[in-house]
BAVOMI-216622 format. One record per residue: x, y, z of N, C-alpha, C in turn. Coordinates in pm, whole numbers, plus 50000, padded with zeros to 5 digits. Each point is the difference from the previous one (the first is absolute). Layout:
N
XYZXYZXYZ...
# end
This chain:
342
264992003835401499125008249890501214994549902499924992549914501034992049926500415011849906501484994349957500705010749923499195000749863499474993149943499544997049889498835014049965499194995150100498895012950072500335010049984501025002650075500615015650023500165005649853500854994449947500675001349879498595007849887498644987950029499245002749933499085012450003500265005250137499265010250070500755011249957501044997549980501185017549981499785001349844500084989349925499625001149840498635007649983499044996650068498415003049973499955017050024500965003150130500175014950037500655008349918501234992849948500185007449855499465001949881499114989749974499575003349911498435007149974499605001950145499075008450056500615012949981500925005450057500725013650036500085002149823500694989449925500275006849836498875005049941498794987850058498705006049869499325014750066499905004250125499885011150095500785009749894501435000949992501005010249918499495000049859499904991349961499834999449867498575008949955498834996350099498745004650000500075017350008500915002150109500285013050046500615007449864501044997249951500725004749889498675000049890499204989949955499025005149893498945008350032499725001050139499015013050015500865011549962501125000650067500745016249959500195001349897500084989749882500305002549869498925003849948498714992350029498885003449974499365018950009500494999350141499645012850001501045012849958500944999849974501115007749945499365002249803499874984649970499565004049853498745007749966499134995650126499025008849974499695013449994501085005150105500255015450007501065005949850500974992149964500755001249929499204999749819498584990650033499355000449891499055015449974499625001650105499375015750039500615011649961501334997049996500915014849970500684998049897500424988849945501064998449891499375007549876501075008049960499575007149905498985010650029499765002850098498845006650032500265009350142498675008750013500425003150162499614994650092500215004050123499764995850160498575002649999499714987850088498304998450021500074997250161499135008250038499974999550161498575000650070499624994750057498715002450072499885012150081498835010349993499635011350033498925003149976499855011650063498205011249948500335001949854498434994049936499735010749869498165006150024500545010349991498805008250027499465005349812498725001449997499215006249869499455012450045500395004750124499425014250027500665013349886499335009049996500295009849910501515009050084500465007149935501135003950073501054995750051500454997750143500964995250022501765002749977500604993149991501205005149966500664996049829498885009349926500355005349876499294985949904500305003649884499214992349903500794982649996499164991649996500654985150011499194991649888500354987449979499434987649919499394992350068499254993650021499384988350069499464990949862500984985350089499474991049850500264990550051499574988849913500024982850033501714995949984500864998950090501404993949992500184985249905500584999949929499954985449925501304994550036501015003450062501484996450050499494986650066501164987649939500094990250101500385000050124498694995050102501144999250158498604999650072500025005950104499444999850149498445012349952500235009449900499175008649996499365000449875500154986949919499595001049878498495004649964499145007849896498835001250022499345010250146500775002850026499585009650142500175015249943498835011350049499915011549938501585006750060500565008549954501305007150046500085010549945500555008750077500395013249929501195007249986500075012249921501435001150001499735017149962501235006550035499725016449941499845001149879499145009949911499614999749832501455004749967500685006350067501255009049954501194988650012500134988450044500724988950048499514985849942499264997249888499604986250013500534993749987501384995749968500894990450020501084994550133499055012550093501084998850144498844986850095500365002750132499954987650056498144997950038499444990350000498725001249980499544995050187498445004250030499574998150121498994990149975499864992650046498654987049981499235000450117498874999549929498525002550112499674983950040500024990150012499774986850001498654998549965499285008949909498755000949933500184991249842499314988849968500404993849856498875005649902500315001749893499085004549918500064995149816499414996249953500384993449813499685013949968498665007150010500165014549950499735011050094500135011049963499985014250109500035009449928499345009850062499765016249950499865005450130500535011549995499205007550108499895015349992499235011750079500265010549994499065008950052500855011550046499045003150144499684996150152501274990850051499864994150096499314987949974499314991449906499234990749930500684989849942499984987250041500854992049872498724986650001500374994949870499434987349990501194988749947499454988250071501074988149983499484991350010500044993249847499484986749959500934986050058499724996350094500414986950043499644984649991501074993450014499424985250043499594995150093499304994250024499344994450111501084986750077500225006050142500964983750048499204991350027500474988149972499234989650058499004995549899499374986349995499204995849942500534990149874499014992349956500604990949908499645008649825499505007149979500215005749840500215017550073500715002449915500375016750014498965005949945500125009750081499165010449996500375014950048498955011649939500925013750014498985008950072500415009850037499225008050038500495017050009498905011150005500615013049977499665006350144501225006450045500155004150140500525016549943498435006450096500315015550006501155003050137500995007549976501025003750116499495013550041500215001750105500295016150030501415003449994500265012750064501345004449988500874993050082500194995750072500424989250121500244984949926499374999349895499844982449919499274993050084499165004750080499194992050084498374995949923499544992649958498984992249981498545009350028499745007449882498495006550036498634991649934500344992049901499354990549969500184992049897499164987749976500704989049907498974996249885500104997449906499104992949916500554986449920499124989549973500664990949958500205000349855500894993949943500435000949815499404986949968499335005149842499564987349921501034994649929501715004550000500704998849919500995004650038501144999849889501385002050033500295017350009500714999850088500155015949988500985005049857499595013249979500295005549874500165012850004499135010650030500065012550022499435010650120500625008050048499575006850134499725016249964499665005750063499835015450022499225005950085500475009450058499615009850075499875011449956499225008850000499435013849965500305010050059500495013449951501115012250052499875002550128498825000450034499405005150170499844988150056500474985949974499794990650109498704993750008498995007549968498554993750022499734987649891500474998549903499454989949931501094987749942499794988050008500914991049963499114993249871500924991449935500004991649887500664986250025499574990349907501124986949987499104994149871500944991049920499494990149941500554984550013499484996749982500304982649989499994992349883500684990049964499994991449895498794992950075498904994449921498914989550053500164987849878500665001449900500344992149863501115001249945501284992649946501085004549975500825007450078501175000649931500845010250132501075004449910499605007549866500825011649931498805002149927500645016949992499295011049902500284997949880501064992349973500404998649851499214993049855499664990250089499094994949909498605001050017498714993549948498915003650014499004992750096500584990250018499334990550109500024997350169499655013249993500165004250148498715006050044499805004850148498765007450063500595004850111499505011250042500205010550083498795002350093500435001450110498805011050091500735011250077499175010550005500485012850029499305004950094500515000350153499225004550119499815015050036499585006350024499825014350051499525004150178500615005850045499615000650160500475015950020498785004250032500045015850030500224996850190500715007850016500354997250154499205010350117499325009149910499135012050073499044997050042499544988449891498304996549985500364985450058500834993950000499964984349986499394992949871499545006049909499394996849902500954988249932499874989549999500714989749900499384994249903500635004149865499654992849881500624990749929499804989650010500504983650021500684999149875499075007049896500714998949825499425013349924501245003749934499305011849910499284996549892499824987149951498914998949889498725000650068499635004350127498565002450050499835015249950500985010549943499855011749972499365000149870499195011849963499165003649843501145003249933500354990649869501105006849915499285001649850500555013350017499635008649842501335000149921499514991049903501245002249904499235003249864501055010749926499645004949829498585005750045500265007150133498255009850014498684990250047500414990349964498694986250055500284991450108498894998750081499774989150106500604988849964500994996350056500664986649908500314985850168499014993449972500314986450099500644981949887500894995550051500604985149944500454994450100499794987650009500424990050099502004998249996500475003349912501235002549963500855011950062499445009150087500615009550037501124998450116500915005650008501114999650095500535015850041500174999350111500995014950013500754996350079501415011349986501104998050109500435012849982501265003450089500685009650007499595014750045499204998850107499585014350031500745007150046499505014649988501215011250054498965011750004500255005250092498685010550074500925015949962499055005449996499945015749996500365005950134500185013749994499925004650158498475005650032499215000749911498805003050070499434990650066500474986650005499664985950109498684998849945499965000849894498324993249901500274994149865500815005949905500554997249877500764994050014500264991049906500864988549986500384991049843501064995949982499954995849861500514985750030499654993549892500454985649989499934990249859500404992650008500064991949842498844988649998499504998849884498624993750015500084991649856499984988750035500124987449901498974995549934499404999549838498484993249970500515000049899499484988749934499984999749861501264998349897501104993750106501435000549932500865012050017499645007850057500115014749963500465007250151501055005750070499805010350106499625013250005499745008550099499205012449983500535008550103500485010050029500365011350106498215002950034499634998950130498695002349977500495015550157498925009650027499755009450095499024993750069500264997250126498574996750083499805011650109498594998750010500115012550118499134991950137500454999150102499384992550098498795003650068499905015049980498675003350048498784996249918500314998449859498814994649911500324984849956500754994250063500254986849970500214996849874500365007349901500264994149859501625003549917500044992849942501425005749912499514999049883501075010049896499845001549882501104995149915500074995949878500984999849918500845015049927501215000749995500755006649986501045003849859500244985450039501044996649868500304984550039500524996549817500094985150019501685000350030500234985550006501194994150015501255008550131499424999550122500675003850076499784992350161501034997350023499694991950148500715004450109499964995950131500625004850116500265014050006499435010549981499975013350014500355005150129500835013149988500615007050149499775008850022499275011150037499685012049972501315010150083500105011649924501515004750076499345009550135500925002150053499845008750129498665013149976500645008849887499335009549963498664996749921499254987549979499284996249915500105002449851500565003949962500185002549838500394986449921500614991050033500734990649905499594988050040499974990049922499954985650087501034996249894500924988550068500744992649960499244985450012500294992149876499494987849978501224991249906499284987750008500914989349931499014999549880500225000549888499244997549866500614986649916499484992349935499814987349935500855007849821501184996749973501105004149876499464987549914499275003449892500234989749909501294995649949500304984649963501494998249935500484995150121499775002550110501084997450158499244985150023501184990450041499604986450064498835002550089498734988050016499194998550032500115000850177501124993850033500394999850156500725013050043500315009849918500465013250007499675009249941498415003649985499715006349887499745014650073500335003350123499705015950045501345010349951499445013649993500955012849980499475006150119500735010850057499435009650087499515013249937499205005150008499355013049943499645009950092499955011749973499155011350086498905004149927498815003850040498705006849968499825011450044500095013249940499595011750092498495000249967499235002450112498814999650018499405011649923500465010449970499355011349978499374999349852501444996349916500274992249850499734988749953500014991550077499724985949970501244997949909501105004050010500944995449918501034994750090500404987149937501104993050074501564999649905500744994350158501235003149924501084988650043500874992949903500554987450089501395004850090499894994650107501244998650039501064991750006501175005250063501284997049952500884984750036498974991950014500004984950054499694992949905500784993049940499854990849921499634985049987500034996750161499814990050055498214996350029499434987849980499005000550027499614998150163499125010350019499794998150162498804999450024499714987450059498814996150084499775003750150499575012350021500225005150135498945016549992499515000850128499395013950005500815009950037500085007049934501305010050005499655009750152500845005750064500205007250123500595015549962498995008650014501005018449956500884999750146501245003349969500605002950123499675017350042500075008549886499685012350017499365003849848499795010449974499155005549872500694997149895501454997050021500694998949842500454984350003499794990450136500844989549965499024988649985500364988450004499224988350018500574990250008499744988450113500644986950036499394988749930500804989749989499174987249969501064989449991499204986750027500884989550016500574993049855501014990950016499814991049910501024989350035499704986149959500704987950054501275004050042500624996950131501725000650066500064983250066501305001250039500784988450051499264993850103499095006450074499374995250126498195006649987499734998749869498825002049954499385015249939500815010450067499395008449936501065012150041500605010249901500425010250015499345010449980500005013650062499345012849955500955010149910499595006149913500775009349906498965016950005500665007049998499705014049927499965006049896499065007349962500195002749851499155017449974500325009049944499535013949962498594996849928499075007450075498164996449923499915010849876501305007049973499515009049858500504993549893500774985549977500684992749910501165003949965500475004850056501715004450025500974991050105500934996749965501074999650074499864977449968500324999250125500184980849994499854992750129499374988449974499954995950159501084999350064499585002750157501154997650083499834995650127500974985050041499824990550094499495007950132499294998750097499625007350083499904993050159499664985849974500564991250125499814983749941500654993850050500374986149973498614992550117499884990549942499144992650088498655005950052499205006749937499045007050079498934999849895498675001750060498624999149925499305009150096498595005449921499175001850014500005018650130501165007349922500365011250087498645012550021500285004750126499375009450018500715013650028499495014149963501065011850032498995007850104500694999250120499065005250082500615013250078499965008250066500535013050088499645012049916
# end
């Protein structure tokens, strides 16, 4: 072997080793950056067991983790009394989520395929799939009844924002006791102002269930107006109760609804303020949040509500007294769609 060939082999070996070293450094740096992104300015996130079962080790929050890193979009949990603490991630990804009494509903993107598609997955207490249903559009709202027997979800099938008027929704209900599936609330009989009503422009969204596992409230939109409706699953009817009310959320004691209301004079892109409605007197009262909230509020307990606002990583959660007093308080950063369990 000539000296020139030996030198060429040596140089090639040195270059190969250098390339391997650079690749190793890049991979290590990428892993470190990913870990740092998931933890920078926020809690530690580790993989572990997440349960929806009642009881257990005290009250807890299960939510969609929005922090960047390997566990983004996964369902995660923290103790309710330590919402800023370390998070346990489940490995189950959801775009929208809610849970109660050991039942969860997870609206998620389908993996693979050329065109993006979505499905609604009913989860048991161990986050195992019970059933799944294809979705006709982009996930936006999800709810489970207090007893865990009923689930509902809403998708956008045209347009992608409640702020404007050019959108269409589809809201579905599933009774886990009987297996009955109502693909669209638009099939229910509508009573508006005491009379039967039907119109091609009808849309429903934002279902919230009562403890009797039969009654529900929701938003009905028609004729350029929104209405609060009370629904009866047994009768398959909805009845209008009040105008200008969106995304209601029923309090645990069943006496009040928190909702978002369009307020004249506000920006068309941020038109809402939060209000609470007393169902006995039908009197409404503004809550002490001056920002526009485009969310379906969750009740932490009978005194406090929780909702999302845009944040650095998608969404942050805030807590607010439900009696009109106080001020908004940050609850969790980089989190969305919470359910308070236990």
